[in-house]
C-alpha positions in Angstrom: 26.1 -117.1 -6.9 25.7 -121.0 -7.5 29.2 -121.7 -6.8 28.8 -119.8 -3.5 25.8 -121.7 -2.4 27.2 -125.1 -3.4 30.4 -124.6 -1.5 29.3 -122.8 1.5 30.6 -124.8 4.5 27.6 -126.2 6.5 25.4 -126.6 3.6 24.2 -130.0 2.8 27.0 -132.1 4.7 26.6 -134.6 7.5 28.9 -135.7 10.3 30.9 -137.6 7.7 32.3 -134.5 6.1 36.0 -134.8 5.4 38.2 -132.0 6.7 39.9 -131.6 3.1 36.3 -131.1 1.7 35.6 -128.5 4.3 39.0 -126.6 3.7 38.2 -126.9 -0.2 34.8 -125.3 0.4 36.0 -122.6 2.6 38.7 -121.6 -0.1 36.0 -121.8 -2.6 34.0 -119.1 -0.5 37.1 -117.0 -0.2 37.7 -117.1 -3.9 34.0 -116.2 -4.8 34.3 -113.2 -2.2 37.5 -111.9 -3.9 35.8 -112.2 -7.4 32.8 -110.6 -6.2 34.9 -107.6 -4.7 36.8 -107.1 -8.0 33.6 -107.4 -10.0 31.8 -104.6 -8.1 34.9 -102.5 -7.7 35.4 -102.5 -11.6 31.7 -101.6 -12.0 32.0 -98.9 -9.4 34.9 -97.3 -11.1 33.0 -97.3 -14.3 29.8 -96.0 -12.9 31.7 -93.3 -10.9 33.6 -92.1 -14.2 30.2 -92.1 -16.1 28.6 -89.9 -13.3 31.6 -87.7 -13.0 31.5 -87.1 -16.9 27.7 -86.5 -16.6 28.1 -84.0 -13.8 30.6 -81.9 -16.1 28.9 -81.8 -19.4 31.0 -79.1 -20.8 34.5 -80.4 -19.8 36.9 -81.4 -22.5 37.9 -85.2 -22.6 41.5 -84.1 -21.9 40.6 -82.4 -18.5 40.6 -84.2 -15.2 41.5 -88.0 -15.5 40.8 -90.6 -13.0 42.4 -94.2 -13.6 39.7 -95.4 -15.9 40.4 -93.0 -18.9 44.0 -94.4 -19.1 43.1 -98.0 -18.7 41.9 -100.4 -21.5 38.7 -102.1 -20.6 40.0 -105.5 -21.2 43.1 -105.3 -18.9 42.8 -106.3 -15.2 43.2 -103.3 -12.8 43.9 -103.1 -9.2 42.6 -100.2 -7.1 43.6 -98.9 -3.8 41.1 -98.8 -1.0 41.5 -95.1 -1.0 40.4 -95.0 -4.6 37.4 -97.3 -4.0 36.1 -95.1 -1.0 36.5 -92.0 -3.0 34.5 -93.5 -5.8 31.9 -94.6 -3.2 31.6 -91.2 -1.8 31.4 -89.5 -5.3 28.5 -92.1 -6.2 26.8 -91.2 -3.0 26.9 -87.6 -3.9 26.2 -87.8 -7.5 23.9 -90.8 -7.9 20.1 -90.1 -8.4 17.9 -91.7 -5.8 15.8 -93.6 -8.3 18.8 -95.0 -10.4 18.9 -98.6 -10.9 22.5 -100.1 -10.8 22.1 -103.4 -12.8 25.1 -105.2 -10.9 23.6 -104.4 -7.4 19.9 -105.2 -8.5 21.1 -108.7 -10.0 23.0 -109.3 -6.8 19.9 -108.6 -4.6 17.6 -110.6 -6.9 20.1 -113.6 -6.6 20.1 -113.4 -2.8 23.7 -112.3 -2.5 23.3 -110.2 0.3 22.0 -113.0 2.6 24.8 -115.2 1.3 27.4 -112.7 2.1 26.2 -111.9 5.7 25.9 -115.6 6.4 29.5 -116.2 5.0 30.5 -113.4 7.2 28.8 -114.8 10.3 30.0 -118.5 9.5 33.7 -117.4 8.8 33.9 -115.9 12.4 33.7 -119.2 13.8 36.0 -121.2 11.5 38.9 -120.9 13.8 42.3 -121.3 12.3 41.3 -121.1 8.6 44.1 -118.9 7.0 41.8 -117.2 4.6 39.2 -116.2 7.0 40.3 -112.6 7.6 40.5 -112.1 3.7 37.2 -113.6 3.1 35.4 -111.3 5.7 37.4 -108.2 4.5 36.2 -108.8 0.8 32.7 -109.5 1.8 32.5 -106.3 3.7 34.2 -104.5 0.8 31.4 -105.7 -1.6 28.8 -104.5 1.1 30.3 -101.0 1.0 30.4 -100.9 -2.7 26.9 -102.1 -3.1 25.6 -99.6 -0.4 25.7 -96.7 -2.8 22.3 -97.5 -4.1 19.2 -96.9 -1.8 17.7 -100.3 -2.8 20.6 -102.0 -1.2 20.6 -99.7 1.8 17.0 -100.7 2.4 17.9 -104.4 2.1 20.6 -103.9 4.7 18.1 -102.7 7.2 15.9 -105.8 6.7 16.4 -108.6 9.3 18.6 -111.6 7.9 18.1 -115.0 9.6 21.3 -117.3 9.3 20.7 -120.9 9.2 23.7 -121.8 11.0 24.7 -123.5 14.5 27.6 -121.2 15.4 29.7 -122.8 18.1 31.3 -119.4 19.0 29.8 -115.9 19.0 30.7 -114.2 15.8 31.9 -110.9 17.8 33.9 -111.3 21.0 
């Protein structure tokens, strides 16, 4: 989250900001959003697998297998959007209302929700930056995955102020 705050375009720069520095900051924000998306997707798959196992206590280990059972934990994995949405739906159905999910709780404590929303709003006015759509998509994917917890859903309802002077409206 520190890398995100430090590299957020518009934070702490004056009129003398170099165009190369701005592009570098925008790329860093895009990379942080991509890393956050992968981090939360990995935790989502693990949590969904744990919930599925606990929902079927008498099933054998050789029964139904989702991608996690066949994957080593130390190897990088790539999940399709369909798989992620299926795991989100499964967690929404199986997760108890009072469950604390540590990755999402830590994200909220660090102010990640406000940072993501402000990144989405600011990226909408970045013009011709090539990674803009990827940044916005990854940030929205993080919001979707985190929204399986009631605490995060309540945080989404709260009003967030963005300290940005947006030159264009974010939605046209």
